[in-house]
C-alpha positions in Angstrom: -15.1 -5.1 11.9 -14.8 -7.1 8.7 -11.1 -7.6 7.5 -10.4 -8.1 3.8 -7.1 -9.4 2.8 -6.1 -8.1 -0.6 -2.3 -8.8 -0.9 0.3 -11.5 -1.2 0.4 -13.7 1.8 -2.4 -11.7 3.6 0.1 -8.8 3.8 -2.2 -6.1 2.8 -5.7 -5.7 4.3 -8.6 -3.3 4.3 -10.6 -2.7 7.5 -13.2 -0.1 8.0 -11.8 0.8 11.4 -8.2 1.4 10.2 -7.4 4.5 8.0 -10.9 4.7 6.8 -10.7 1.3 4.9 -7.7 2.2 2.9 -5.4 -0.8 2.1 -2.7 -1.1 4.7 0.2 -3.4 5.7 -1.7 -5.9 7.8 -1.6 -5.2 11.5 -0.4 -1.6 11.0 -1.6 1.9 9.9 1.0 2.2 7.1 -1.0 2.6 3.9 -0.2 1.3 0.4 -0.5 4.9 -0.7 2.1 6.1 1.9 4.5 3.5 0.7 4.1 4.1 -2.9 4.4 7.8 -2.3 7.5 7.2 -0.3 9.0 5.1 -3.3 8.0 7.7 -5.8 9.8 10.5 -3.7 13.0 8.5 -4.0 13.1 6.5 -0.9 14.6 3.2 -1.2 13.0 0.1 0.1 15.9 -0.3 2.6 15.1 3.2 4.1 11.5 2.4 4.3 12.1 -0.8 6.0 14.6 0.9 8.5 12.3 3.7 9.4 8.9 2.1 9.6 7.7 -1.4 11.0 7.5 -3.1 7.6 9.3 -5.6 5.8 10.7 -5.9 2.2 8.0 -8.4 1.4 5.4 -5.9 2.9 6.6 -3.2 0.4 6.6 -5.8 -2.5 3.1 -6.7 -1.5 2.0 -3.1 -1.6 3.5 -2.7 -5.2 1.7 -5.9 -6.3 -1.5 -4.6 -4.9 -1.1 -1.3 -6.8 -0.2 -3.1 -10.1 -3.2 -5.4 -9.6 -5.5 -2.3 -9.0 -4.5 -0.8 -12.4 -5.9 -4.0 -14.2 -9.3 -2.7 -13.7 -11.6 -1.8 -16.6 -11.7 1.7 -15.2 -8.6 3.9 -15.2 -8.9 7.5 -13.8 -6.5 10.3 -14.9 -4.4 12.0 -12.3 -3.9 15.7 -12.2 -0.5 16.5 -11.1 -0.1 19.7 -9.1 1.5 22.6 -11.2 
C-alpha cells in the first residue's frame, strides 16, 4: 500500500491500509484526530505520552499537521453536539 508522509520529520503518515487512510503517527494506529480530541478534552501532552506509544514530538507533529490543514482555501463549519 502507498504511504504518504505528511508531517514533520515523517512523523505523520497516511496509508490506505491503516485507519482507513486517516493521518496517523507513523508506525502506529494513533490518529491525529484522536490526539487532538485528547488535548481538547484536557489531557496533557505528558499524559498522552505516558499512556500511548507516542513522543512529545509526535504530538507536536500532529498539531502542526492540523494547523497546516486549516490553511486550505476551504473551511468547513463544525456543528457541536447540543
